[in-house]
ZAMARGU-4260 file (C-alpha; in steps of 0.2 Angstrom, whole numbers, plus 5000, padded with zeros to 4 digits):
<rodrens>
0) 4841/5081/4422 | 4822/5081/4423 | 4823/5062/4425 | 4834/5063/4440 | 4823/5076/4448
5) 4808/5065/4446 | 4817/5050/4453 | 4823/5060/4469 | 4805/5067/4471 | 4798/5049/4471
10) 4811/5041/4482 | 4811/5054/4496 | 4793/5051/4502 | 4796/5032/4501 | 4811/5033/4512
15) 4802/5044/4524 | 4787/5032/4526 | 4799/5017/4528 | 4809/5026/4542 | 4793/5031/4551
20) 4787/5013/4551 | 4803/5006/4557 | 4804/5018/4571 | 4787/5015/4577 | 4790/4996/4577
25) 4807/4998/4587 | 4799/5010/4600 | 4785/4997/4603 | 4797/4983/4605 | 4807/4993/4618
30) 4792/4998/4628 | 4787/4980/4628 | 4805/4975/4633 | 4806/4988/4648 | 4788/4986/4654
35) 4786/4993/4672 | 4786/4980/4686 | 4774/4979/4701 | 4787/4987/4712 | 4789/5001/4700
40) 4771/5004/4698 | 4769/5004/4717 | 4783/5016/4720 | 4776/5028/4707 | 4759/5026/4715
45) 4766/5030/4733 | 4778/5044/4729 | 4773/5052/4713 | 4754/5051/4711 | 4750/5052/4729
50) 4762/5067/4730 | 4770/5060/4746 | 4777/5074/4757 | 4792/5069/4768 | 4791/5085/4778
55) 4773/5082/4786 | 4770/5070/4800 | 4760/5054/4796 | 4744/5058/4805 | 4726/5061/4799
60) 4723/5075/4812 | 4735/5088/4817 | 4731/5085/4836 | 4736/5067/4834 | 4753/5061/4839
65) 4764/5049/4829 | 4768/5033/4839 | 4786/5029/4838 | 4794/5013/4846 | 4812/5013/4850
70) 4824/4999/4853 | 4843/4999/4856 | 4853/4984/4852 | 4871/4985/4858 | 4884/4977/4847
75) 4900/4981/4856 | 4908/4993/4868 | 4921/5002/4858 | 4930/5011/4872 | 4926/5018/4889
80) 4936/5034/4890 | 4938/5036/4909 | 4948/5052/4908 | 4935/5061/4897 | 4921/5051/4904
85) 4914/5046/4887 | 4907/5029/4882 | 4909/5024/4864 | 4897/5011/4858 | 4892/5002/4842
90) 4873/5000/4842 | 4858/4996/4831 | 4845/5009/4834 | 4828/5001/4829 | 4814/5013/4825
95) 4796/5008/4821 | 4781/5019/4817 | 4765/5018/4805 | 4763/5030/4790 | 4745/5029/4783
100) 4751/5037/4767 | 4761/5021/4763 | 4747/5008/4762 | 4742/4998/4747 | 4732/4983/4741
105) 4743/4968/4740 | 4733/4960/4726 | 4735/4975/4715 | 4754/4974/4715 | 4758/4955/4712
110) 4756/4951/4731 | 4770/4963/4735 | 4769/4965/4754 | 4784/4976/4758 | 4798/4986/4749
115) 4814/4995/4754 | 4814/5013/4753 | 4828/5026/4755 | 4825/5036/4771 | 4828/5052/4761
120) 4811/5049/4753 | 4802/5046/4769 | 4796/5055/4785 | 4807/5049/4799 | 4807/5054/4817
125) 4821/5065/4822 | 4827/5055/4837 | 4843/5061/4845 | 4855/5056/4859 | 4852/5069/4872
130) 4869/5065/4882 | 4879/5064/4866 | 4897/5069/4867 | 4900/5069/4848 | 4889/5069/4832
135) 4884/5051/4830 | 4889/5043/4814 | 4880/5030/4803 | 4891/5016/4799 | 4882/5013/4783
140) 4867/5019/4773 | 4852/5008/4778 | 4835/5008/4769 | 4819/5008/4778 | 4807/4993/4777
145) 4789/4998/4772 | 4775/4986/4773 | 4758/4986/4764 | 4749/4992/4780 | 4760/5007/4782
150) 4771/5000/4795 | 4789/5007/4794 | 4804/4999/4802 | 4821/5007/4801 | 4837/5000/4810
155) 4853/5010/4806 | 4869/5004/4814 | 4877/5019/4823 | 4893/5023/4833 | 4888/5033/4848
160) 4898/5043/4860 | 4889/5048/4876 | 4894/5056/4892 | 4896/5043/4907 | 4901/5050/4924
165) 4915/5039/4931 | 4915/5035/4949 | 4934/5031/4953 | 4931/5027/4972 | 4934/5008/4969
170) 4946/5009/4955 | 4951/4996/4948 | 4937/4986/4956 | 4924/4999/4951 | 4907/4997/4943
175) 4900/5011/4932 | 4882/5015/4926 | 4881/5023/4909 | 4865/5029/4901 | 4859/5032/4883
180) 4845/5045/4883 | 4835/5046/4867 | 4822/5059/4863 | 4814/5069/4849 | 4824/5084/4845
185) 4809/5094/4838 | 4793/5086/4843 | 4785/5086/4861 | 4774/5073/4867 | 4758/5080/4859
190) 4766/5078/4842 | 4777/5062/4844 | 4775/5049/4858 | 4791/5040/4860 | 4791/5023/4869
195) 4802/5008/4871 | 4798/4992/4861 | 4804/4980/4874 | 4806/4979/4893 | 4824/4975/4893
200) 4839/4978/4881 | 4842/4964/4868 | 4860/4958/4871 | 4859/4943/4859 | 4870/4952/4846
205) 4882/4959/4859 | 4901/4955/4858 | 4911/4955/4874 | 4923/4969/4878 | 4941/4964/4884
210) 4940/4977/4898 | 4922/4979/4903 | 4908/4966/4907 | 4889/4971/4905 | 4881/4963/4921
215) 4864/4972/4920 | 4853/4983/4909 | 4837/4992/4911 | 4825/5004/4902 | 4815/5018/4909
220) 4804/5031/4901 | 4802/5049/4907 | 4795/5066/4902 | 4807/5081/4899 | 4801/5099/4900
225) 4809/5113/4891 | 4805/5131/4892 | 4801/5133/4873 | 4789/5118/4873 | 4771/5119/4880
230) 4770/5101/4882 | 4784/5090/4889 | 4794/5078/4878 | 4796/5059/4879 | 4813/5052/4883
235) 4818/5034/4884 | 4833/5030/4895 | 4844/5014/4892 | 4855/5010/4906 | 4871/4999/4905
240) 4878/4992/4922 | 4897/4989/4918 | 4910/4980/4928 | 4929/4982/4925 | 4939/4967/4923
245) 4954/4967/4935 | 4966/4955/4929 | 4976/4968/4919 | 4978/4979/4935 | 4982/4964/4946
250) 4997/4959/4935 | 5003/4977/4930 | 4999/4987/4946 | 4994/4979/4962 | 5007/4964/4962
255) 5022/4975/4957 | 5016/4988/4971 | 5015/4973/4983 | 5032/4967/4979 | 5040/4984/4980
260) 5032/4987/4997 | 5039/4971/5003 | 5056/4975/4996 | 5056/4991/5006 | 5053/4982/5022
265) 5066/4969/5019 | 5079/4983/5016 | 5081/4984/5034 | 5088/4966/5034 | 5104/4972/5025
270) 5119/4975/5036 | 5121/4993/5042 | 5139/4993/5036 | 5132/4991/5018 | 5130/5007/5009
275) 5116/5001/4997 | 5102/5002/5009 | 5097/5020/5006 | 5100/5019/4987 | 5089/5003/4986
280) 5075/5012/4996 | 5076/5027/4984 | 5075/5015/4969 | 5059/5007/4976 | 5051/5024/4980
285) 5054/5030/4962 | 5047/5013/4955 | 5031/5017/4965 | 5030/5034/4957 | 5031/5027/4940
290) 5017/5014/4944 | 5007/5028/4951 | 5008/5037/4934 | 4999/5022/4926 | 4985/5025/4939
295) 4984/5043/4934 | 4982/5039/4916 | 4967/5028/4919 | 4956/5039/4930 | 4948/5056/4926
300) 4956/5071/4934 | 4944/5075/4948 | 4944/5080/4966 | 4927/5072/4970 | 4935/5055/4975
305) 4951/5046/4977 | 4954/5029/4969 | 4956/5014/4981 | 4973/5009/4973 | 4978/5027/4974
310) 4976/5026/4993 | 4985/5010/4993 | 5000/5018/4983 | 5000/5033/4995 | 5001/5022/5010
315) 5015/5012/5003 | 5024/5028/4998 | 5022/5035/5015 | 5030/5020/5023 | 5044/5020/5010
320) 5048/5039/5014 | 5047/5035/5033 | 5059/5020/5030 | 5071/5031/5021 | 5071/5044/5035
325) 5074/5030/5048 | 5088/5023/5038 | 5097/5040/5039 | 5094/5041/5057 | 5100/5023/5061
330) 5116/5026/5050 | 5119/5042/5060 | 5118/5032/5077 | 5128/5018/5071 | 5143/5029/5066
335) 5141/5041/5081 | 5157/5046/5090 | 5157/5046/5109 | 5168/5062/5110 | 5154/5072/5102
340) 5139/5063/5108 | 5140/5053/5124 | 5127/5040/5125 | 5113/5044/5137 | 5107/5033/5151
345) 5089/5032/5144 | 5096/5025/5128 | 5105/5011/5137 | 5089/5008/5148 | 5075/5009/5136
350) 5083/5004/5119 | 5097/4993/5123 | 5090/4984/5138 | 5071/4984/5136 | 5068/4984/5118
355) 5083/4974/5114 | 5077/4961/5127 | 5060/4961/5118 | 5069/4956/5101 | 5080/4944/5111
360) 5096/4954/5106 | 5111/4955/5118 | 5125/4968/5119 | 5141/4957/5119 | 5156/4967/5115
365) 5167/4951/5116 | 5160/4947/5099 | 5168/4962/5092 | 5185/4959/5086 | 5189/4977/5085
370) 5187/4978/5104 | 5195/4962/5109 | 5213/4969/5109 | 5207/4983/5121 | 5199/4972/5133
375) 5214/4961/5133 | 5226/4976/5136 | 5214/4982/5149 | 5214/4966/5159 | 5233/4967/5159
380) 5233/4985/5165 | 5221/4981/5179 | 5231/4966/5185 | 5248/4976/5184 | 5240/4991/5193
385) 5233/4979/5207 | 5250/4971/5210 | 5259/4988/5211 | 5246/4994/5223 | 5247/4978/5235
390) 5266/4979/5235 | 5266/4998/5240 | 5254/4995/5253 | 5264/4981/5261 | 5279/4992/5261
395) 5270/5006/5270 | 5263/4995/5283 | 5280/4988/5288 | 5290/5005/5288 | 5277/5018/5294
400) 5265/5016/5308 | 5258/5034/5307 | 5257/5039/5289 | 5248/5053/5280 | 5233/5049/5269
405) 5239/5061/5256 | 5255/5051/5254 | 5246/5035/5252 | 5235/5042/5239 | 5251/5049/5230
410) 5260/5032/5231 | 5244/5023/5225 | 5241/5033/5209 | 5238/5023/5194 | 5251/5026/5180
415) 5245/5037/5166 | 5247/5024/5152 | 5236/5012/5161 | 5223/5026/5165 | 5222/5030/5146
420) 5219/5012/5142 | 5205/5012/5155 | 5197/5028/5147 | 5199/5021/5130 | 5190/5005/5135
425) 5176/5016/5142 | 5174/5025/5126 | 5174/5010/5116 | 5161/5002/5126 | 5150/5018/5123
430) 5153/5016/5105 | 5148/4998/5105 | 5132/5004/5115 | 5128/5016/5101 | 5130/5003/5088
435) 5119/4991/5098 | 5106/5004/5100 | 5106/5007/5081 | 5104/4988/5078 | 5089/4988/5090
440) 5081/5003/5081 | 5084/4995/5065 | 5076/4979/5070 | 5061/4989/5077 | 5059/4998/5061
445) 5059/4982/5051 | 5045/4975/5063 | 5034/4990/5061 | 5036/4991/5042 | 5032/4973/5040
450) 5016/4975/5051 | 5011/4991/5043 | 5013/4983/5025 | 5003/4968/5031 | 4989/4978/5038
455) 4988/4990/5023 | 4988/4976/5010 | 4975/4965/5020 | 4964/4981/5021 | 4966/4983/5002
460) 4962/4965/4998 | 4947/4966/5010 | 4940/4981/5001 | 4944/4973/4984 | 4934/4957/4989
465) 4920/4968/4995 | 4919/4977/4979 | 4918/4961/4969
</rodrens>
């Protein structure tokens, strides 16, 4: 028992010494294995030993202003929301400034000239979009590039939504000017001076949009004053001059409207006996209303201006409505009865003769098969009445020298059946005159509608060419 105790007492110190030696050897090996790199030492120097404070401005004196250079690099126009007057764009917002606290000697850190640092560790200028319609969203987390001389460059990709007033006066041949206004949210010009890096917007990375073309860009700098600030603030304005592509609207709006207006004019070519004229005109009017809804969906709800295509649609719809009313009047005249509406003399003189002669139209009832039998029976009645009258006159001349005028008149009276035929002939001729007057007015309406559509369409095309 005593031997066992002595053995344990001897072995324990030995085991303890061996374990301490092995642990020290392992730790030394691990330290040598994970030795700090030049970049690790640099990061420790910049952000730990120097006690870098990301909340303070990188200036040596409080009175100095941080010089920040700003550049906007458009990538693509995502959408131009005309109804809400919002421009959505994918851009790169490039910011550059100098932070004297982030300088180092290149030779001390293995010729390391620059490192990438998370922006959460750095002081960054609080640049905001002044005319933003929504909170802008970073498409991905991007680190800042810090150089050995303290120069910091940061270019995060962003999706912006800015207010863009839409002028719809020349829609769909319109051009819009949308601006992006960038400024510091917290600092005035005495603390942060914001300037543009370039004189124009860099469009080398821009991808074309299927609806809008960028035809010009510009950059302006200005000062903005706020009541809470003693000094004004700097603002950089990036302007994009956009032009709408019109092919979609030509195919889906303008050409169908032109065809419907021409259809409305040629509705007068249909015969008056056809009962489809009014229904066809109403169908064309409804189709124009449907196309006008497409215009309403693509323009903002405003009373400041009326789009050019909206004026064209309104003119064509007025013509269609007038054509519909004129067709109802013409149909009424064509089926008008002489017993209730005798034809006035001015209708015969002005409409049937003068206007009909202008359109080289002739009122020839002989061509009417319906009236041919009446004309034939009238000729028979007239010849029969003439023979009876001559026979009775010869009889009176031979038998009576002195005769009473009233007796002659009584003996020369035309039979009642023949008189009814003559009256019927007169009424039929008046009905033919009403129908001829309706045809002349129909031709006149076709002429005016064709001229009206030609003038309105030519004016629309002239304005469209002037806009382009």
